[in-house]
TIFI-19791 format. One record per atom (N, C-alpha, C, CB): y, x, z. Coordinates in steps of 0.1 Angstrom, whole numbers, plus 2048, in hexadecimal, padded with zeros to 3 digits. Glycine has a CB too. Layout:
<rs>
<yy = Y; xx = X; zz = Z> $
...
</rs>
This chain:
<rs>
<yy = 7F5; xx = 80A; zz = 807> $
<yy = 800; xx = 800; zz = 7FE> $
<yy = 80A; xx = 80B; zz = 7FB> $
<yy = 807; xx = 7F3; zz = 808> $
<yy = 816; xx = 805; zz = 7F6> $
<yy = 822; xx = 80A; zz = 7F4> $
<yy = 831; xx = 809; zz = 7FF> $
<yy = 824; xx = 805; zz = 7E7> $
<yy = 836; xx = 80E; zz = 807> $
<yy = 83D; xx = 806; zz = 80F> $
<yy = 849; xx = 80E; zz = 80F> $
<yy = 836; xx = 802; zz = 81D> $
<yy = 858; xx = 801; zz = 80F> $
<yy = 864; xx = 80D; zz = 803> $
<yy = 869; xx = 80F; zz = 810> $
<yy = 873; xx = 806; zz = 7F5> $
<yy = 870; xx = 81A; zz = 811> $
<yy = 873; xx = 81F; zz = 81C> $
<yy = 87F; xx = 825; zz = 818> $
<yy = 86A; xx = 827; zz = 823> $
<yy = 88F; xx = 81E; zz = 820> $
<yy = 89A; xx = 81D; zz = 81B> $
<yy = 8A4; xx = 828; zz = 823> $
<yy = 89C; xx = 80F; zz = 81B> $
<yy = 8AD; xx = 82F; zz = 81C> $
<yy = 8B0; xx = 83C; zz = 821> $
<yy = 8B9; xx = 839; zz = 82D> $
<yy = 8B6; xx = 846; zz = 815> $
<yy = 8BD; xx = 82E; zz = 82E> $
<yy = 8C5; xx = 829; zz = 839> $
<yy = 8BE; xx = 829; zz = 849> $
<yy = 8C9; xx = 819; zz = 834> $
<yy = 8A9; xx = 822; zz = 842> $
<yy = 8A3; xx = 823; zz = 84B> $
<yy = 89E; xx = 82F; zz = 854> $
<yy = 89E; xx = 81E; zz = 849> $
<yy = 8A2; xx = 837; zz = 84C> $
<yy = 897; xx = 846; zz = 850> $
<yy = 8A3; xx = 84A; zz = 85E> $
<yy = 898; xx = 859; zz = 83E> $
<yy = 899; xx = 853; zz = 865> $
<yy = 8A0; xx = 858; zz = 871> $
<yy = 8A8; xx = 864; zz = 86C> $
<yy = 896; xx = 85C; zz = 87F> $
<yy = 8B7; xx = 864; zz = 875> $
<yy = 8BF; xx = 86B; zz = 86C> $
<yy = 8C8; xx = 876; zz = 87B> $
<yy = 8CA; xx = 85D; zz = 861> $
<yy = 8C6; xx = 880; zz = 87B> $
<yy = 8C8; xx = 889; zz = 881> $
<yy = 8D5; xx = 893; zz = 87E> $
<yy = 8BD; xx = 88E; zz = 881> $
<yy = 8DF; xx = 893; zz = 882> $
<yy = 8F0; xx = 898; zz = 880> $
<yy = 8F3; xx = 8A3; zz = 88D> $
<yy = 8FD; xx = 887; zz = 881> $
<yy = 8F3; xx = 8B0; zz = 885> $
<yy = 8FA; xx = 8B7; zz = 894> $
<yy = 905; xx = 8C0; zz = 88B> $
<yy = 8ED; xx = 8C3; zz = 89F> $
<yy = 90F; xx = 8CA; zz = 88C> $
<yy = 919; xx = 8CE; zz = 88D> $
<yy = 914; xx = 8D4; zz = 87C> $
<yy = 91E; xx = 8D7; zz = 89B> $
<yy = 906; xx = 8E0; zz = 87D> $
<yy = 8FF; xx = 8E6; zz = 877> $
<yy = 8F4; xx = 8E0; zz = 870> $
<yy = 8FC; xx = 8EE; zz = 87E> $
<yy = 8F0; xx = 8DB; zz = 872> $
<yy = 8E4; xx = 8CF; zz = 86C> $
<yy = 8DE; xx = 8C3; zz = 86C> $
<yy = 8DD; xx = 8D1; zz = 86E> $
<yy = 8DA; xx = 8BD; zz = 860> $
<yy = 8DD; xx = 8B1; zz = 85C> $
<yy = 8D2; xx = 8B1; zz = 85A> $
<yy = 8E5; xx = 8AC; zz = 853> $
<yy = 8C4; xx = 8A4; zz = 85C> $
<yy = 8BB; xx = 8A3; zz = 859> $
<yy = 8B9; xx = 893; zz = 857> $
<yy = 8B5; xx = 8AC; zz = 860> $
<yy = 8B0; xx = 890; zz = 855> $
<yy = 8AA; xx = 883; zz = 84A> $
<yy = 897; xx = 882; zz = 852> $
<yy = 8AB; xx = 88B; zz = 832> $
<yy = 893; xx = 87D; zz = 853> $
<yy = 886; xx = 87A; zz = 856> $
<yy = 883; xx = 86A; zz = 852> $
<yy = 884; xx = 87D; zz = 866> $
<yy = 874; xx = 86E; zz = 84D> $
<yy = 875; xx = 862; zz = 842> $
<yy = 868; xx = 859; zz = 84B> $
<yy = 871; xx = 868; zz = 82C> $
<yy = 865; xx = 85F; zz = 857> $
<yy = 85D; xx = 859; zz = 865> $
<yy = 861; xx = 865; zz = 86D> $
<yy = 84C; xx = 856; zz = 865> $
<yy = 85F; xx = 862; zz = 879> $
<yy = 865; xx = 866; zz = 880> $
<yy = 856; xx = 86B; zz = 88E> $
<yy = 871; xx = 85B; zz = 882> $
<yy = 851; xx = 875; zz = 891> $
<yy = 841; xx = 879; zz = 895> $
<yy = 847; xx = 875; zz = 8A1> $
<yy = 838; xx = 88B; zz = 893> $
<yy = 853; xx = 875; zz = 8A5> $
<yy = 854; xx = 875; zz = 8B9> $
<yy = 858; xx = 867; zz = 8B8> $
<yy = 863; xx = 880; zz = 8C3> $
<yy = 855; xx = 85B; zz = 8B5> $
<yy = 859; xx = 850; zz = 8B1> $
<yy = 84D; xx = 844; zz = 8AF> $
<yy = 860; xx = 853; zz = 8A6> $
<yy = 83F; xx = 845; zz = 8BD> $
<yy = 832; xx = 843; zz = 8BB> $
<yy = 833; xx = 836; zz = 8BB> $
<yy = 829; xx = 849; zz = 8C5> $
<yy = 83E; xx = 82E; zz = 8BB> $
<yy = 83E; xx = 81D; zz = 8BB> $
<yy = 83D; xx = 818; zz = 8AA> $
<yy = 851; xx = 816; zz = 8C3> $
<yy = 845; xx = 822; zz = 89F> $
<yy = 842; xx = 81D; zz = 891> $
<yy = 839; xx = 81F; zz = 888> $
<yy = 848; xx = 81E; zz = 88C> $
<yy = 83D; xx = 815; zz = 87C> $
<yy = 82C; xx = 814; zz = 879> $
<yy = 828; xx = 81E; zz = 871> $
<yy = 827; xx = 807; zz = 871> $
<yy = 835; xx = 829; zz = 870> $
<yy = 82F; xx = 836; zz = 866> $
<yy = 834; xx = 843; zz = 875> $
<yy = 83C; xx = 83A; zz = 84F> $
<yy = 82A; xx = 83F; zz = 882> $
<yy = 82D; xx = 848; zz = 88C> $
<yy = 822; xx = 852; zz = 88A> $
<yy = 82E; xx = 842; zz = 89C> $
<yy = 819; xx = 853; zz = 883> $
<yy = 810; xx = 85D; zz = 883> $
<yy = 80D; xx = 863; zz = 874> $
<yy = 804; xx = 858; zz = 889> $
<yy = 81C; xx = 85E; zz = 86D> $
<yy = 820; xx = 863; zz = 85E> $
<yy = 815; xx = 859; zz = 854> $
<yy = 81C; xx = 877; zz = 85D> $
<yy = 815; xx = 864; zz = 84C> $
<yy = 811; xx = 85B; zz = 83E> $
<yy = 7FD; xx = 862; zz = 839> $
<yy = 821; xx = 861; zz = 82E> $
<yy = 7F8; xx = 85C; zz = 83D> $
<yy = 7ED; xx = 86A; zz = 839> $
<yy = 7E9; xx = 872; zz = 83F> $
<yy = 7F0; xx = 872; zz = 831> $
<yy = 7EA; xx = 87E; zz = 838> $
<yy = 7EE; xx = 88C; zz = 83C> $
<yy = 7FC; xx = 892; zz = 843> $
<yy = 7EB; xx = 892; zz = 832> $
<yy = 803; xx = 889; zz = 839> $
<yy = 813; xx = 88B; zz = 83E> $
<yy = 818; xx = 88A; zz = 84B> $
<yy = 81C; xx = 881; zz = 839> $
<yy = 81C; xx = 891; zz = 850> $
<yy = 81C; xx = 890; zz = 860> $
<yy = 82E; xx = 892; zz = 85E> $
<yy = 810; xx = 8A0; zz = 86C> $
<yy = 835; xx = 89A; zz = 858> $
<yy = 845; xx = 896; zz = 856> $
<yy = 844; xx = 89B; zz = 84A> $
<yy = 852; xx = 89D; zz = 85F> $
<yy = 851; xx = 890; zz = 842> $
<yy = 857; xx = 893; zz = 83A> $
<yy = 867; xx = 88F; zz = 83B> $
<yy = 851; xx = 88F; zz = 82F> $
<yy = 86B; xx = 89F; zz = 83B> $
<yy = 87C; xx = 89D; zz = 838> $
<yy = 889; xx = 8A6; zz = 830> $
<yy = 881; xx = 89D; zz = 846> $
<yy = 893; xx = 8A0; zz = 834> $
<yy = 89C; xx = 8A3; zz = 829> $
<yy = 8A5; xx = 8AB; zz = 835> $
<yy = 8A4; xx = 895; zz = 81E> $
<yy = 8AB; xx = 8B1; zz = 82E> $
<yy = 8B3; xx = 8BF; zz = 839> $
<yy = 8C2; xx = 8C8; zz = 832> $
<yy = 8A5; xx = 8CF; zz = 839> $
<yy = 8CE; xx = 8C5; zz = 837> $
<yy = 8D6; xx = 8CF; zz = 833> $
<yy = 8DA; xx = 8D6; zz = 83E> $
<yy = 8E1; xx = 8CB; zz = 82B> $
<yy = 8DF; xx = 8E6; zz = 83D> $
<yy = 8DF; xx = 8ED; zz = 848> $
<yy = 8ED; xx = 8F4; zz = 842> $
<yy = 8D0; xx = 8F7; zz = 84C> $
<yy = 8F8; xx = 8F3; zz = 848> $
<yy = 905; xx = 8FC; zz = 849> $
<yy = 8FE; xx = 908; zz = 847> $
<yy = 90E; xx = 8FC; zz = 858> $
<yy = 907; xx = 90E; zz = 83E> $
<yy = 90D; xx = 917; zz = 83E> $
<yy = 90D; xx = 925; zz = 84A> $
<yy = 918; xx = 911; zz = 83C> $
<yy = 901; xx = 931; zz = 848> $
<yy = 8FE; xx = 93D; zz = 855> $
<yy = 8F9; xx = 934; zz = 85C> $
<yy = 90B; xx = 946; zz = 85F> $
<yy = 8F5; xx = 927; zz = 85E> $
<yy = 8EB; xx = 927; zz = 86A> $
<yy = 8DA; xx = 922; zz = 867> $
<yy = 8F1; xx = 91C; zz = 874> $
<yy = 8D9; xx = 91C; zz = 876> $
<yy = 8CC; xx = 924; zz = 879> $
<yy = 8C5; xx = 915; zz = 87D> $
<yy = 8CC; xx = 931; zz = 888> $
<yy = 8B8; xx = 914; zz = 87B> $
<yy = 8AE; xx = 90A; zz = 87B> $
<yy = 8AE; xx = 90C; zz = 889> $
<yy = 89F; xx = 90B; zz = 872> $
<yy = 8A9; xx = 908; zz = 894> $
<yy = 8A1; xx = 90B; zz = 8A2> $
<yy = 897; xx = 910; zz = 89E> $
<yy = 89E; xx = 901; zz = 8AC> $
<yy = 891; xx = 91A; zz = 8A3> $
<yy = 887; xx = 925; zz = 8A5> $
<yy = 87D; xx = 916; zz = 8A4> $
<yy = 887; xx = 931; zz = 8B6> $
<yy = 872; xx = 914; zz = 8A0> $
<yy = 866; xx = 90D; zz = 8A0> $
<yy = 856; xx = 916; zz = 8A6> $
<yy = 864; xx = 909; zz = 890> $
<yy = 84D; xx = 914; zz = 8AB> $
<yy = 846; xx = 915; zz = 8AA> $
<yy = 83B; xx = 90D; zz = 8A4> $
<yy = 846; xx = 918; zz = 8B2> $
<yy = 832; xx = 912; zz = 898> $
<yy = 828; xx = 909; zz = 892> $
<yy = 81F; xx = 903; zz = 8A0> $
<yy = 81E; xx = 911; zz = 887> $
<yy = 81A; xx = 8F7; zz = 899> $
<yy = 80F; xx = 8F5; zz = 89D> $
<yy = 808; xx = 8F3; zz = 88F> $
<yy = 80E; xx = 8E9; zz = 8A7> $
<yy = 7FA; xx = 8EF; zz = 88D> $
<yy = 7F2; xx = 8F4; zz = 87F> $
<yy = 7FA; xx = 8EA; zz = 875> $
<yy = 7DE; xx = 8F1; zz = 87F> $
<yy = 7FE; xx = 8F0; zz = 870> $
<yy = 804; xx = 8E2; zz = 861> $
<yy = 808; xx = 8EC; zz = 857> $
<yy = 816; xx = 8D5; zz = 866> $
<yy = 804; xx = 8E4; zz = 84A> $
<yy = 807; xx = 8EE; zz = 83B> $
<yy = 810; xx = 8E9; zz = 83A> $
<yy = 7FD; xx = 8EF; zz = 82B> $
<yy = 822; xx = 8F1; zz = 834> $
<yy = 828; xx = 8EC; zz = 833> $
<yy = 831; xx = 8F0; zz = 82A> $
<yy = 828; xx = 8E9; zz = 83B> $
<yy = 835; xx = 8E7; zz = 825> $
<yy = 83B; xx = 8EB; zz = 811> $
<yy = 84A; xx = 8E4; zz = 815> $
<yy = 82F; xx = 8DF; zz = 7FE> $
<yy = 855; xx = 8ED; zz = 811> $
<yy = 862; xx = 8F3; zz = 811> $
<yy = 867; xx = 8F2; zz = 800> $
<yy = 861; xx = 904; zz = 819> $
<yy = 86D; xx = 8E8; zz = 7FA> $
<yy = 877; xx = 8E8; zz = 7F1> $
<yy = 886; xx = 8EE; zz = 7F5> $
<yy = 879; xx = 8D9; zz = 7EC> $
<yy = 889; xx = 8F6; zz = 7EF> $
<yy = 89A; xx = 8F7; zz = 7F2> $
<yy = 8A0; xx = 8F2; zz = 7E3> $
<yy = 8A0; xx = 909; zz = 7F7> $
<yy = 8A8; xx = 8E6; zz = 7E2> $
<yy = 8AE; xx = 8DD; zz = 7DC> $
<yy = 8BB; xx = 8E8; zz = 7D8> $
<yy = 8B0; xx = 8D0; zz = 7E4> $
<yy = 8C2; xx = 8EE; zz = 7E1> $
<yy = 8CE; xx = 8F0; zz = 7DE> $
<yy = 8D0; xx = 8FD; zz = 7EA> $
<yy = 8D7; xx = 8E1; zz = 7DE> $
<yy = 8D6; xx = 905; zz = 7DF> $
<yy = 8D8; xx = 90F; zz = 7EE> $
<yy = 8CB; xx = 918; zz = 7F1> $
<yy = 8DA; xx = 904; zz = 7FF> $
<yy = 8CF; xx = 91F; zz = 7FB> $
<yy = 8C3; xx = 92C; zz = 7FF> $
<yy = 8C1; xx = 92E; zz = 80E> $
<yy = 8C8; xx = 93C; zz = 7F8> $
<yy = 8B4; xx = 92C; zz = 811> $
<yy = 8AE; xx = 92D; zz = 822> $
<yy = 8A7; xx = 937; zz = 823> $
<yy = 8A5; xx = 922; zz = 828> $
<yy = 8B0; xx = 93C; zz = 829> $
<yy = 8A5; xx = 94C; zz = 82D> $
<yy = 89D; xx = 949; zz = 83A> $
<yy = 8B1; xx = 95D; zz = 831> $
<yy = 890; xx = 94F; zz = 83A> $
<yy = 884; xx = 947; zz = 846> $
<yy = 882; xx = 95D; zz = 849> $
<yy = 86F; xx = 938; zz = 83B> $
<yy = 87C; xx = 957; zz = 854> $
<yy = 871; xx = 967; zz = 85C> $
<yy = 86A; xx = 95D; zz = 863> $
<yy = 87A; xx = 977; zz = 86A> $
<yy = 85F; xx = 966; zz = 865> $
<yy = 854; xx = 95F; zz = 86E> $
<yy = 850; xx = 96D; zz = 877> $
<yy = 845; xx = 957; zz = 862> $
<yy = 846; xx = 967; zz = 884> $
<yy = 83F; xx = 970; zz = 88C> $
<yy = 839; xx = 97B; zz = 886> $
<yy = 835; xx = 96B; zz = 892> $
<yy = 832; xx = 97A; zz = 87B> $
<yy = 829; xx = 97F; zz = 872> $
<yy = 832; xx = 98C; zz = 86B> $
<yy = 824; xx = 973; zz = 867> $
<yy = 83F; xx = 98F; zz = 86F> $
<yy = 846; xx = 994; zz = 865> $
<yy = 849; xx = 990; zz = 851> $
<yy = 840; xx = 99F; zz = 867> $
<yy = 84A; xx = 987; zz = 854> $
<yy = 848; xx = 984; zz = 847> $
<yy = 85B; xx = 97E; zz = 846> $
<yy = 839; xx = 979; zz = 844> $
<yy = 864; xx = 981; zz = 83A> $
<yy = 86E; xx = 97B; zz = 840> $
<yy = 873; xx = 97B; zz = 82B> $
<yy = 878; xx = 985; zz = 84F> $
<yy = 87C; xx = 975; zz = 82D> $
<yy = 881; xx = 974; zz = 81A> $
<yy = 889; xx = 966; zz = 81C> $
<yy = 870; xx = 973; zz = 809> $
<yy = 88D; xx = 964; zz = 80B> $
<yy = 897; xx = 95D; zz = 806> $
<yy = 88F; xx = 951; zz = 7FE> $
<yy = 8A0; xx = 966; zz = 7FD> $
<yy = 88E; xx = 943; zz = 806> $
<yy = 88B; xx = 93C; zz = 7FE> $
<yy = 897; xx = 932; zz = 7F4> $
<yy = 883; xx = 937; zz = 806> $
<yy = 89C; xx = 93A; zz = 7E8> $
<yy = 8A3; xx = 934; zz = 7DE> $
<yy = 8A4; xx = 922; zz = 7D8> $
<yy = 8A0; xx = 93C; zz = 7D5> $
<yy = 8AC; xx = 91F; zz = 7D3> $
<yy = 8AB; xx = 910; zz = 7CB> $
<yy = 8A5; xx = 911; zz = 7C1> $
<yy = 8B6; xx = 90A; zz = 7C7> $
<yy = 89B; xx = 90C; zz = 7C3> $
<yy = 890; xx = 903; zz = 7B6> $
<yy = 884; xx = 90C; zz = 7BA> $
<yy = 894; xx = 906; zz = 7A1> $
<yy = 87D; xx = 911; zz = 7C7> $
<yy = 878; xx = 917; zz = 7CD> $
<yy = 86E; xx = 90E; zz = 7D4> $
<yy = 87F; xx = 91E; zz = 7D2> $
<yy = 864; xx = 90B; zz = 7D5> $
<yy = 85A; xx = 90B; zz = 7E2> $
<yy = 854; xx = 917; zz = 7EA> $
<yy = 84D; xx = 905; zz = 7DC> $
<yy = 852; xx = 915; zz = 7F8> $
<yy = 84C; xx = 917; zz = 801> $
<yy = 842; xx = 913; zz = 807> $
<yy = 852; xx = 916; zz = 806> $
<yy = 835; xx = 919; zz = 80B> $
<yy = 82E; xx = 914; zz = 814> $
<yy = 82A; xx = 91C; zz = 819> $
<yy = 826; xx = 90D; zz = 811> $
<yy = 825; xx = 917; zz = 827> $
<yy = 825; xx = 91D; zz = 833> $
<yy = 81A; xx = 915; zz = 83F> $
<yy = 834; xx = 91C; zz = 838> $
<yy = 80D; xx = 91E; zz = 83A> $
<yy = 803; xx = 918; zz = 849> $
<yy = 808; xx = 91F; zz = 855> $
<yy = 7F0; xx = 91C; zz = 848> $
<yy = 80B; xx = 914; zz = 85C> $
<yy = 811; xx = 916; zz = 869> $
<yy = 803; xx = 913; zz = 871> $
<yy = 81F; xx = 90D; zz = 86D> $
<yy = 7FF; xx = 91E; zz = 87C> $
<yy = 7F6; xx = 91F; zz = 883> $
<yy = 7F4; xx = 928; zz = 88F> $
<yy = 7EE; xx = 91F; zz = 87C> $
<yy = 7EC; xx = 924; zz = 896> $
<yy = 7EB; xx = 930; zz = 8A0> $
<yy = 7F9; xx = 93B; zz = 8A5> $
<yy = 7DF; xx = 939; zz = 89A> $
<yy = 7FF; xx = 932; zz = 8A7> $
<yy = 809; xx = 933; zz = 8AE> $
<yy = 819; xx = 93E; zz = 8A8> $
<yy = 802; xx = 937; zz = 8BA> $
<yy = 815; xx = 937; zz = 899> $
<yy = 822; xx = 942; zz = 88D> $
<yy = 82D; xx = 93B; zz = 895> $
<yy = 824; xx = 93F; zz = 875> $
<yy = 832; xx = 944; zz = 893> $
<yy = 844; xx = 93E; zz = 895> $
<yy = 84D; xx = 941; zz = 88C> $
<yy = 84D; xx = 944; zz = 8A1> $
<yy = 855; xx = 932; zz = 88B> $
<yy = 861; xx = 93D; zz = 879> $
<yy = 86B; xx = 939; zz = 881> $
<yy = 862; xx = 935; zz = 863> $
<yy = 877; xx = 941; zz = 877> $
<yy = 885; xx = 934; zz = 87A> $
<yy = 888; xx = 937; zz = 86C> $
<yy = 896; xx = 938; zz = 887> $
<yy = 893; xx = 92A; zz = 86B> $
<yy = 89A; xx = 92A; zz = 85D> $
<yy = 8A4; xx = 92C; zz = 85A> $
<yy = 899; xx = 923; zz = 857> $
<yy = 8AE; xx = 932; zz = 850> $
<yy = 8BD; xx = 936; zz = 854> $
<yy = 8C1; xx = 935; zz = 845> $
<yy = 8BF; xx = 946; zz = 85D> $
<yy = 8D3; xx = 92E; zz = 845> $
<yy = 8D8; xx = 92C; zz = 838> $
<yy = 8D8; xx = 937; zz = 833> $
<yy = 8E3; xx = 925; zz = 837> $
<yy = 8D8; xx = 93A; zz = 829> $
<yy = 8D6; xx = 94A; zz = 820> $
<yy = 8E3; xx = 948; zz = 81C> $
<yy = 8CA; xx = 94D; zz = 811> $
<yy = 8EB; xx = 945; zz = 81C> $
<yy = 8FB; xx = 943; zz = 81B> $
<yy = 907; xx = 940; zz = 822> $
<yy = 8FC; xx = 93C; zz = 813> $
<yy = 910; xx = 947; zz = 821> $
<yy = 91C; xx = 945; zz = 82B> $
<yy = 926; xx = 939; zz = 82C> $
<yy = 924; xx = 94F; zz = 828> $
<yy = 927; xx = 935; zz = 818> $
<yy = 92D; xx = 92D; zz = 819> $
<yy = 927; xx = 924; zz = 811> $
<yy = 939; xx = 930; zz = 818> $
<yy = 919; xx = 91E; zz = 80D> $
<yy = 915; xx = 912; zz = 80D> $
<yy = 90D; xx = 90E; zz = 811> $
<yy = 915; xx = 90F; zz = 805> $
<yy = 90D; xx = 904; zz = 80F> $
<yy = 900; xx = 8FC; zz = 816> $
<yy = 8F5; xx = 8FD; zz = 812> $
<yy = 8FF; xx = 8F0; zz = 816> $
<yy = 8E8; xx = 8FE; zz = 816> $
<yy = 8DB; xx = 8FA; zz = 811> $
<yy = 8D6; xx = 8F0; zz = 814> $
<yy = 8D3; xx = 901; zz = 812> $
<yy = 8D2; xx = 8E9; zz = 809> $
<yy = 8CA; xx = 8DB; zz = 809> $
<yy = 8B6; xx = 8DF; zz = 807> $
<yy = 8D3; xx = 8D1; zz = 7F8> $
<yy = 8B1; xx = 8D6; zz = 80F> $
<yy = 8A5; xx = 8DD; zz = 80A> $
<yy = 89D; xx = 8D0; zz = 814> $
<yy = 8A2; xx = 8F2; zz = 80F> $
<yy = 88E; xx = 8CC; zz = 810> $
<yy = 886; xx = 8C3; zz = 811> $
<yy = 878; xx = 8C9; zz = 817> $
<yy = 886; xx = 8BC; zz = 805> $
<yy = 86E; xx = 8C3; zz = 824> $
<yy = 867; xx = 8C5; zz = 824> $
<yy = 85B; xx = 8C1; zz = 827> $
<yy = 869; xx = 8CA; zz = 825> $
<yy = 84D; xx = 8C3; zz = 821> $
<yy = 845; xx = 8B6; zz = 828> $
<yy = 83C; xx = 8C1; zz = 834> $
<yy = 837; xx = 8AB; zz = 819> $
<yy = 838; xx = 8B7; zz = 83F> $
<yy = 82E; xx = 8C1; zz = 842> $
<yy = 81B; xx = 8B6; zz = 845> $
<yy = 837; xx = 8C9; zz = 852> $
<yy = 814; xx = 8BC; zz = 840> $
<yy = 808; xx = 8B7; zz = 83A> $
<yy = 802; xx = 8BE; zz = 84C> $
<yy = 800; xx = 8BF; zz = 826> $
<yy = 7F9; xx = 8B3; zz = 84B> $
<yy = 7EA; xx = 8B6; zz = 857> $
<yy = 7E5; xx = 8BD; zz = 850> $
<yy = 7DF; xx = 8AA; zz = 85D> $
<yy = 7DA; xx = 8CD; zz = 859> $
<yy = 7D0; xx = 8D0; zz = 852> $
<yy = 7C2; xx = 8CB; zz = 857> $
<yy = 7D1; xx = 8DC; zz = 84F> $
<yy = 7BA; xx = 8CE; zz = 851> $
<yy = 7AD; xx = 8C6; zz = 84F> $
<yy = 7A2; xx = 8CD; zz = 85E> $
<yy = 7A4; xx = 8CB; zz = 83B> $
<yy = 7AA; xx = 8D7; zz = 861> $
<yy = 7A2; xx = 8DF; zz = 86A> $
<yy = 7AF; xx = 8E8; zz = 872> $
<yy = 797; xx = 8E9; zz = 861> $
<yy = 7AC; xx = 8E6; zz = 87A> $
<yy = 7B5; xx = 8EE; zz = 888> $
<yy = 7B5; xx = 8FE; zz = 883> $
<yy = 7AB; xx = 8EC; zz = 89C> $
<yy = 7BC; xx = 904; zz = 890> $
<yy = 7BC; xx = 913; zz = 892> $
<yy = 7BC; xx = 91A; zz = 882> $
<yy = 7AC; xx = 918; zz = 89D> $
<yy = 7C6; xx = 918; zz = 876> $
<yy = 7C9; xx = 91C; zz = 86C> $
<yy = 7CD; xx = 92D; zz = 86F> $
<yy = 7D4; xx = 911; zz = 866> $
<yy = 7C6; xx = 934; zz = 862> $
<yy = 7CF; xx = 944; zz = 866> $
<yy = 7DF; xx = 93E; zz = 85C> $
<yy = 7C2; xx = 95A; zz = 85B> $
<yy = 7E3; xx = 944; zz = 866> $
<yy = 7FA; xx = 940; zz = 85C> $
<yy = 7F4; xx = 94C; zz = 84E> $
<yy = 814; xx = 94E; zz = 86C> $
<yy = 800; xx = 947; zz = 848> $
<yy = 7FE; xx = 949; zz = 835> $
<yy = 80D; xx = 943; zz = 837> $
<yy = 7EF; xx = 93E; zz = 829> $
<yy = 811; xx = 94C; zz = 82A> $
<yy = 818; xx = 948; zz = 823> $
<yy = 81B; xx = 94B; zz = 814> $
<yy = 820; xx = 948; zz = 82A> $
<yy = 827; xx = 941; zz = 807> $
<yy = 823; xx = 945; zz = 7FE> $
<yy = 82C; xx = 93E; zz = 7F9> $
<yy = 819; xx = 945; zz = 7FC> $
<yy = 834; xx = 945; zz = 7EB> $
<yy = 842; xx = 940; zz = 7E6> $
<yy = 842; xx = 940; zz = 7D7> $
<yy = 850; xx = 94A; zz = 7EB> $
<yy = 846; xx = 936; zz = 7D4> $
<yy = 844; xx = 932; zz = 7C5> $
<yy = 84E; xx = 92B; zz = 7BF> $
<yy = 839; xx = 929; zz = 7C3> $
<yy = 853; xx = 926; zz = 7B0> $
<yy = 861; xx = 927; zz = 7AF> $
<yy = 85E; xx = 91A; zz = 7A4> $
<yy = 869; xx = 937; zz = 7AA> $
<yy = 866; xx = 90F; zz = 7A7> $
<yy = 863; xx = 902; zz = 7A1> $
<yy = 867; xx = 905; zz = 78C> $
<yy = 871; xx = 8F4; zz = 7AA> $
<yy = 85F; xx = 8FC; zz = 784> $
<yy = 862; xx = 8FC; zz = 777> $
<yy = 873; xx = 901; zz = 773> $
<yy = 85D; xx = 8EE; zz = 774> $
<yy = 878; xx = 908; zz = 76A> $
<yy = 889; xx = 90B; zz = 769> $
<yy = 88E; xx = 8FE; zz = 76A> $
<yy = 890; xx = 912; zz = 75A> $
<yy = 89B; xx = 8FA; zz = 773> $
<yy = 8A3; xx = 8EE; zz = 770> $
<yy = 8A7; xx = 8F1; zz = 768> $
<yy = 8AB; xx = 8E8; zz = 778> $
<yy = 8B3; xx = 8E3; zz = 767> $
<yy = 8BB; xx = 8E4; zz = 758> $
<yy = 8C9; xx = 8E6; zz = 765> $
<yy = 8BA; xx = 8D1; zz = 748> $
<yy = 8D3; xx = 8EC; zz = 75A> $
<yy = 8DF; xx = 8F2; zz = 761> $
<yy = 8E6; xx = 8E4; zz = 76B> $
<yy = 8EA; xx = 8F8; zz = 753> $
<yy = 8EC; xx = 8E7; zz = 779> $
<yy = 8F2; xx = 8DB; zz = 77F> $
<yy = 8E2; xx = 8CE; zz = 783> $
<yy = 8FF; xx = 8D4; zz = 770> $
<yy = 8D5; xx = 8D0; zz = 782> $
<yy = 8D0; xx = 8CD; zz = 787> $
<yy = 8D3; xx = 8C8; zz = 794> $
<yy = 8CB; xx = 8D2; zz = 784> $
<yy = 8CF; xx = 8BE; zz = 7A2> $
<yy = 8D2; xx = 8C2; zz = 7AC> $
<yy = 8C6; xx = 8B8; zz = 7B0> $
<yy = 8E2; xx = 8C2; zz = 7B2> $
<yy = 8C5; xx = 8B2; zz = 7BB> $
<yy = 8BA; xx = 8AC; zz = 7C5> $
<yy = 8C4; xx = 89B; zz = 7C5> $
<yy = 8B8; xx = 8B7; zz = 7D9> $
<yy = 8BD; xx = 896; zz = 7C4> $
<yy = 8C0; xx = 885; zz = 7CA> $
<yy = 8BB; xx = 885; zz = 7D9> $
<yy = 8B5; xx = 876; zz = 7C1> $
<yy = 8C5; xx = 880; zz = 7E0> $
<yy = 8C2; xx = 87E; zz = 7EE> $
<yy = 8BB; xx = 870; zz = 7F2> $
<yy = 8CF; xx = 880; zz = 7F6> $
</rs>
């Protein structure tokens, strides 16, 4: 069954440096999507201010797919990996066994706009890992729809 979820119905958090829209709120145990949607645990859209950092996250077992729509998102993790995910790139992270990671807007002047999907893995205690890929070429000026 397909359920239409209007933008105004998404959970919205806004601070001076981070704005996030959650399609379903995993902390809200009363909603019909409290447990996510199938294997999707979290589906969120975020905008991060220039130079700002997302609070450091200690991962629980999850496969996390990040797509940067506009800007650039710098990352580092407790395995010693670091880099930048540019607009038009995807990053897959296997978070497990205590992987700690942080994300920072790589720009000092522009906001970064990105999406994340957190998937429940089929097994626990996953070995941490990541990979990054560029999507097919986008036309000039093409942006993400909000």
